[in-house]
C-alpha positions as a Python dict, from the first residue, in 0.01 Angstrom:
ca = {
    (1, 'M'): (0, 0, 0),
    (2, 'S'): (313, -143, -60),
    (3, 'I'): (553, -108, -282),
    (4, 'S'): (459, -431, -495),
    (5, 'H'): (131, -269, -550),
    (6, 'I'): (266, 70, -708),
    (7, 'R'): (488, -15, -912),
    (8, 'P'): (239, -214, -1172),
    (9, 'N'): (22, 96, -1147),
    (10, 'L'): (284, 310, -1264),
    (11, 'S'): (383, 167, -1542),
    (12, 'G'): (73, 148, -1613),
    (13, 'Q'): (77, 449, -1632),
    (14, 'I'): (415, 586, -1822),
    (15, 'A'): (333, 248, -2111),
    (16, 'M'): (-62, 518, -2131),
    (17, 'R'): (123, 843, -2193),
    (18, 'I'): (441, 686, -2444),
    (19, 'S'): (86, 529, -2589),
    (20, 'S'): (-91, 855, -2654),
    (21, 'R'): (181, 1065, -2759),
    (22, 'I'): (305, 781, -3068),
    (23, 'L'): (-90, 833, -3161),
    (24, 'L'): (-110, 1198, -3127),
    (25, 'A'): (245, 1202, -3331),
    (26, 'T'): (85, 958, -3553),
    (27, 'A'): (-212, 1180, -3611),
    (28, 'I'): (13, 1486, -3710),
    (29, 'L'): (190, 1292, -3963),
    (30, 'I'): (-145, 1224, -4097),
    (31, 'V'): (-331, 1623, -4075),
    (32, 'V'): (75, 1691, -4225),
    (33, 'A'): (66, 1452, -4483),
    (34, 'V'): (-315, 1574, -4596),
    (35, 'G'): (-227, 1894, -4657),
    (36, 'L'): (49, 1880, -4856),
    (37, 'A'): (-157, 1637, -5045),
    (38, 'A'): (-400, 1852, -5094),
    (39, 'N'): (-181, 2176, -5124),
    (40, 'V'): (-10, 1989, -5437),
    (41, 'Y'): (-391, 1793, -5613),
    (42, 'L'): (-454, 2230, -5564),
    (43, 'Q'): (-197, 2396, -5647),
    (44, 'P'): (-284, 2494, -6019),
    (45, 'R'): (-66, 2230, -6280),
    (46, 'Q'): (269, 2509, -6448),
    (47, 'K'): (197, 2531, -6810),
    (48, 'Q'): (468, 2486, -7102),
    (49, 'Q'): (671, 2830, -7179),
    (50, 'L'): (681, 2970, -7482),
    (51, 'I'): (1002, 3281, -7603),
    (52, 'L'): (918, 3411, -7913),
    (53, 'S'): (1103, 3634, -8009),
    (54, 'T'): (953, 3869, -8314),
    (55, 'T'): (924, 4153, -8571),
    (56, 'T'): (773, 4515, -8464),
    (57, 'S'): (508, 4479, -8725),
    (58, 'T'): (362, 4168, -8631),
    (59, 'F'): (270, 4249, -8275),
    (60, 'D'): (156, 4682, -8389),
    (61, 'T'): (-98, 4511, -8638),
    (62, 'G'): (-229, 4287, -8347),
    (63, 'L'): (-203, 3967, -8527),
    (64, 'L'): (-13, 3790, -8277),
    (65, 'D'): (-300, 3926, -8051),
    (66, 'Y'): (-513, 3759, -8245),
    (67, 'L'): (-268, 3436, -8343),
    (68, 'I'): (-59, 3353, -7955),
    (69, 'P'): (-464, 3337, -7710),
    (70, 'L'): (-559, 3054, -7966),
    (71, 'F'): (-159, 2833, -7958),
    (72, 'E'): (-173, 2887, -7609),
    (73, 'K'): (-531, 2776, -7596),
    (74, 'K'): (-446, 2507, -7813),
    (75, 'Y'): (-130, 2318, -7681),
    (76, 'D'): (-199, 2513, -7289),
    (77, 'C'): (68, 2737, -7264),
    (78, 'Q'): (163, 3021, -7237),
    (79, 'A'): (368, 3293, -7479),
    (80, 'K'): (542, 3556, -7419),
    (81, 'V'): (600, 3794, -7665),
    (82, 'L'): (918, 4025, -7755),
    (83, 'S'): (845, 4244, -7990),
    (84, 'K'): (1184, 4422, -8146),
    (85, 'G'): (1358, 4492, -8514),
    (86, 'T'): (1428, 4184, -8700),
    (87, 'G'): (1794, 4202, -8593),
    (88, 'E'): (1737, 4264, -8219),
    (89, 'S'): (1493, 3990, -8258),
    (90, 'I'): (1758, 3754, -8386),
    (91, 'E'): (2065, 3907, -8151),
    (92, 'I'): (1813, 3755, -7897),
    (93, 'A'): (1825, 3440, -7948),
    (94, 'K'): (2119, 3468, -8079),
    (95, 'R'): (2175, 3506, -7662),
    (96, 'G'): (1948, 3217, -7607),
    (97, 'D'): (1742, 3417, -7501),
    (98, 'A'): (1385, 3305, -7682),
    (99, 'D'): (1233, 2988, -7792),
    (100, 'V'): (1145, 3021, -8191),
    (101, 'V'): (1225, 3398, -8425),
    (102, 'L'): (907, 3511, -8639),
    (103, 'V'): (1140, 3749, -8879),
    (104, 'H'): (1127, 3919, -9219),
    (105, 'A'): (1479, 3979, -9379),
    (106, 'R'): (1617, 3714, -9588),
    (107, 'D'): (1976, 3754, -9520),
    (108, 'L'): (1950, 3795, -9164),
    (109, 'E'): (1785, 3483, -9096),
    (110, 'E'): (2012, 3255, -9374),
    (111, 'A'): (2302, 3384, -9163),
    (112, 'F'): (2134, 3289, -8849),
    (113, 'V'): (2079, 2956, -8941),
    (114, 'N'): (2413, 2888, -9177),
    (115, 'D'): (2536, 3018, -8826),
    (116, 'G'): (2415, 2737, -8639),
    (117, 'Y'): (2230, 2930, -8387),
    (118, 'G'): (1835, 2875, -8600),
    (119, 'V'): (1743, 2568, -8737),
    (120, 'H'): (1452, 2436, -8976),
    (121, 'R'): (1373, 2831, -9168),
    (122, 'V'): (997, 2791, -9299),
    (123, 'G'): (839, 3077, -9501),
    (124, 'V'): (459, 3176, -9352),
    (125, 'M'): (269, 3459, -9540),
    (126, 'F'): (366, 3778, -9680),
    (127, 'N'): (269, 4180, -9697),
    (128, 'D'): (456, 4387, -9922),
    (129, 'F'): (608, 4774, -9811),
    (130, 'V'): (465, 5068, -9965),
    (131, 'I'): (700, 5450, -9994),
    (132, 'I'): (463, 5698, -9799),
    (133, 'G'): (474, 6019, -9760),
    (134, 'P'): (329, 6348, -9730),
    (135, 'T'): (4, 6414, -9903),
    (136, 'S'): (133, 6750, -10060),
    (137, 'D'): (434, 6451, -10258),
    (138, 'P'): (686, 6777, -10270),
    (139, 'A'): (932, 6494, -10504),
    (140, 'R'): (636, 6423, -10702),
    (141, 'I'): (651, 5976, -10597),
    (142, 'K'): (288, 5957, -10615),
    (143, 'G'): (71, 5621, -10828),
    (144, 'S'): (474, 5536, -10934),
    (145, 'T'): (520, 5159, -10900),
    (146, 'N'): (875, 5187, -10934),
    (147, 'A'): (1077, 5196, -10558),
    (148, 'S'): (1440, 5302, -10652),
    (149, 'L'): (1331, 5589, -10874),
    (150, 'A'): (1125, 5690, -10580),
    (151, 'F'): (1398, 5642, -10381),
    (152, 'Q'): (1636, 5861, -10628),
    (153, 'K'): (1356, 6176, -10666),
    (154, 'I'): (1267, 6238, -10292),
    (155, 'A'): (1685, 6210, -10296),
    (156, 'E'): (1681, 6422, -10576),
    (157, 'T'): (1417, 6675, -10339),
    (158, 'G'): (1606, 6615, -10105),
    (159, 'A'): (1921, 6797, -10202),
    (160, 'K'): (1696, 7091, -10261),
    (161, 'G'): (1609, 7121, -9912),
    (162, 'K'): (1224, 7003, -9979),
    (163, 'V'): (1151, 6705, -9811),
    (164, 'I'): (1253, 6439, -9565),
    (165, 'F'): (1329, 6133, -9499),
    (166, 'I'): (1263, 5922, -9196),
    (167, 'S'): (1448, 5605, -9168),
    (168, 'R'): (1386, 5349, -8858),
    (169, 'A'): (1708, 5255, -8913),
    (170, 'D'): (1713, 5019, -8626),
    (171, 'R'): (1809, 4729, -8799),
    (172, 'S'): (1445, 4602, -8857),
    (173, 'G'): (1356, 4432, -9079),
    (174, 'T'): (1175, 4691, -9296),
    (175, 'H'): (1546, 4879, -9223),
    (176, 'T'): (1698, 4628, -9390),
    (177, 'K'): (1469, 4686, -9654),
    (178, 'E'): (1491, 5062, -9700),
    (179, 'L'): (1889, 5018, -9743),
    (180, 'S'): (1845, 4778, -9974),
    (181, 'I'): (1668, 5037, -10214),
    (182, 'W'): (1922, 5335, -10187),
    (183, 'A'): (2166, 5082, -10249),
    (184, 'K'): (2071, 5037, -10562),
    (185, 'I'): (2076, 5329, -10717),
    (186, 'N'): (2445, 5418, -10514),
    (187, 'V'): (2334, 5619, -10235),
    (188, 'K'): (2471, 5569, -9850),
    (189, 'P'): (2268, 5810, -9690),
    (190, 'S'): (2304, 5909, -9354),
    (191, 'N'): (2224, 6194, -9061),
    (192, 'R'): (2608, 6254, -9086),
    (193, 'T'): (2593, 6292, -9500),
    (194, 'F'): (2245, 6452, -9560),
    (195, 'S'): (2076, 6678, -9381),
    (196, 'W'): (1770, 6559, -9493),
    (197, 'Y'): (1797, 6232, -9380),
    (198, 'L'): (1625, 6188, -9055),
    (199, 'E'): (1802, 5848, -8807),
    (200, 'A'): (1467, 5749, -8617),
    (201, 'G'): (1642, 5427, -8467),
    (202, 'A'): (1315, 5372, -8319),
    (203, 'G'): (1042, 5101, -8376),
    (204, 'M'): (717, 5128, -8719),
    (205, 'G'): (498, 5288, -8506),
    (206, 'T'): (682, 5522, -8317),
    (207, 'V'): (830, 5587, -8709),
    (208, 'L'): (496, 5658, -8882),
    (209, 'R'): (352, 5883, -8601),
    (210, 'M'): (737, 6109, -8616),
    (211, 'T'): (635, 6109, -9007),
    (212, 'N'): (285, 6189, -9027),
    (213, 'E'): (440, 6550, -8786),
    (214, 'K'): (714, 6651, -8995),
    (215, 'Q'): (534, 6555, -9323),
    (216, 'A'): (811, 6317, -9437),
    (217, 'Y'): (854, 6027, -9640),
    (218, 'S'): (975, 5685, -9510),
    (219, 'I'): (920, 5314, -9588),
    (220, 'T'): (684, 5101, -9345),
    (221, 'D'): (512, 4700, -9398),
    (222, 'R'): (207, 4724, -9577),
    (223, 'G'): (-6, 4570, -9217),
    (224, 'T'): (133, 4848, -8966),
    (225, 'W'): (57, 5125, -9211),
    (226, 'L'): (-294, 4986, -9237),
    (227, 'A'): (-315, 4919, -8826),
    (228, 'F'): (-206, 5324, -8812),
    (229, 'R'): (-354, 5462, -9114),
    (230, 'D'): (-685, 5647, -8870),
    (231, 'Q'): (-408, 5837, -8736),
    (232, 'L'): (-169, 5999, -9039),
    (233, 'S'): (-443, 6251, -9155),
    (234, 'N'): (-115, 6397, -9317),
    (235, 'L'): (18, 6103, -9520),
    (236, 'A'): (-2, 5849, -9828),
    (237, 'I'): (120, 5612, -9990),
    (238, 'M'): (313, 5753, -10256),
    (239, 'T'): (430, 5391, -10434),
    (240, 'E'): (294, 5064, -10386),
    (241, 'K'): (352, 4728, -10591),
    (242, 'D'): (685, 4676, -10679),
    (243, 'A'): (767, 4286, -10694),
    (244, 'A'): (1066, 4461, -10504),
    (245, 'L'): (838, 4530, -10250),
    (246, 'L'): (722, 4240, -10160),
    (247, 'N'): (784, 4121, -9784),
    (248, 'P'): (869, 3729, -9693),
    (249, 'Y'): (818, 3703, -9278),
    (250, 'A'): (956, 3327, -9143),
    (251, 'V'): (998, 3121, -8862),
    (252, 'I'): (1336, 2957, -8741),
    (253, 'L'): (1323, 2760, -8403),
    (254, 'T'): (1649, 2777, -8181),
    (255, 'N'): (1928, 2541, -8224),
    (256, 'P'): (1825, 2260, -7940),
    (257, 'E'): (2182, 2155, -7921),
    (258, 'R'): (2347, 2536, -7885),
    (259, 'Y'): (2044, 2568, -7677),
    (260, 'P'): (1889, 2325, -7454),
    (261, 'Q'): (1714, 2530, -7199),
    (262, 'R'): (1514, 2612, -7456),
    (263, 'N'): (1191, 2511, -7484),
    (264, 'Y'): (1255, 2305, -7781),
    (265, 'K'): (852, 2141, -7782),
    (266, 'M'): (676, 2491, -7759),
    (267, 'A'): (909, 2641, -8006),
    (268, 'L'): (833, 2329, -8268),
    (269, 'A'): (467, 2324, -8189),
    (270, 'F'): (477, 2748, -8265),
    (271, 'A'): (616, 2698, -8635),
    (272, 'K'): (355, 2370, -8688),
    (273, 'F'): (21, 2571, -8572),
    (274, 'L'): (143, 2867, -8810),
    (275, 'V'): (215, 2693, -9119),
    (276, 'S'): (-35, 2417, -9113),
    (277, 'P'): (-343, 2422, -9305),
    (278, 'E'): (-576, 2567, -8951),
    (279, 'G'): (-299, 2841, -8901),
    (280, 'Q'): (-298, 2976, -9276),
    (281, 'A'): (-653, 2984, -9276),
    (282, 'L'): (-614, 3192, -8966),
    (283, 'I'): (-376, 3429, -9085),
    (284, 'A'): (-567, 3445, -9371),
    (285, 'D'): (-888, 3573, -9175),
    (286, 'F'): (-736, 3861, -9028),
    (287, 'K'): (-832, 4162, -9135),
    (288, 'K'): (-765, 4498, -9029),
    (289, 'N'): (-1109, 4755, -9162),
    (290, 'G'): (-1207, 4443, -9440),
    (291, 'E'): (-803, 4487, -9618),
    (292, 'I'): (-628, 4148, -9576),
    (293, 'L'): (-258, 4267, -9351),
    (294, 'F'): (-93, 3933, -9456),
    (295, 'F'): (-115, 3624, -9708),
    (296, 'P'): (-37, 3330, -9608),
    (297, 'M'): (240, 3189, -9821),
    (298, 'A'): (335, 2809, -9576),
    (299, 'R'): (179, 2543, -9866),
    (300, 'D'): (173, 2798, -10164),
    (301, 'F'): (512, 2650, -10250),
    (302, 'K'): (554, 2814, -10598),
    (303, 'M'): (502, 3216, -10419),
    (304, 'A'): (756, 3071, -10092),
    (305, 'H'): (1021, 3010, -10380),
    (306, 'E'): (986, 3328, -10565),
    (307, 'L'): (962, 3536, -10236),
    (308, 'G'): (1307, 3271, -10089),
    (309, 'F'): (1238, 2961, -9990),
    (310, 'P'): (1408, 2731, -10196),
    (311, 'N'): (1339, 2416, -9945),
    (312, 'Q'): (991, 2461, -9828),
    (313, 'E'): (881, 2179, -9971),
    (314, 'Q'): (1086, 1974, -9732),
    (315, 'E'): (1080, 2214, -9440),
    (316, 'I'): (671, 2165, -9423),
    (317, 'A'): (730, 1805, -9469),
    (318, 'W'): (928, 1819, -9162),
    (319, 'Y'): (674, 2036, -8975),
    (320, 'D'): (421, 1827, -9072),
    (321, 'S'): (610, 1496, -8980),
    (322, 'S'): (736, 1629, -8623),
    (323, 'K'): (578, 1468, -8306),
    (324, 'I'): (518, 1670, -8023),
}
């Protein structure tokens, strides 16, 4: 066979090989592209995240276990709860590590807003504090309705070495309330100054257990008391129904201008959820052993004013008109 006959055949073979490789490469690219598209399609869409920094009482009572799943379902999001005392909860937000706070200490809340860390403080609900003590009641305060007088009697009995008072001592809302009552009777208690005064530096649940074990006195929010009461056989409510013991809770958004990395959209959604008629009804329906733990007040403007929210109407109007 002549060379002239061989070359066309070689050229054809080479062309066929190149075409086959091009087709194979194209097929591979199509398979890869389809695979990537399928993988993207099959991957679950990442949900919006919310970080809530809040006081221990909203967690220990089970309120958040009740509310958060409903909020997550409504807004198709995931919420992470950081449960600390009010002081620490606010410090977490000030560090830029939370989107919204739900707390109960007016002075700390107002400072958080006034210093530019938070915006749109609004009242959500309230319960009250109660002074608890051993059923033997050595200070003789059971049935009293005057918190300052009860603390005075505890201090006098403690001076005789007959009683112990256990403080959270953790800058929580409960600790802040306790200190305000001592201040009214010009007492500045601490481990260093009084042998009968014990600073636990712990959350409410831990303090309640310590108080029960030592058969001591303490102060707690009623909601946490009701949640733990069955475990506290040595204790009973001693003092209650004093207006000074009312305990309001506020929700505050972290300032989006100061913390642009935070999820302001979800923080706004959560606050709107709490103060909405739906959220307020859910709070009212939350009970333990048939007893209401928190009373909604977002739209009870008279009560809100009495509990330290002078601009409640304006804030509710702002939340109601805000778009998510």
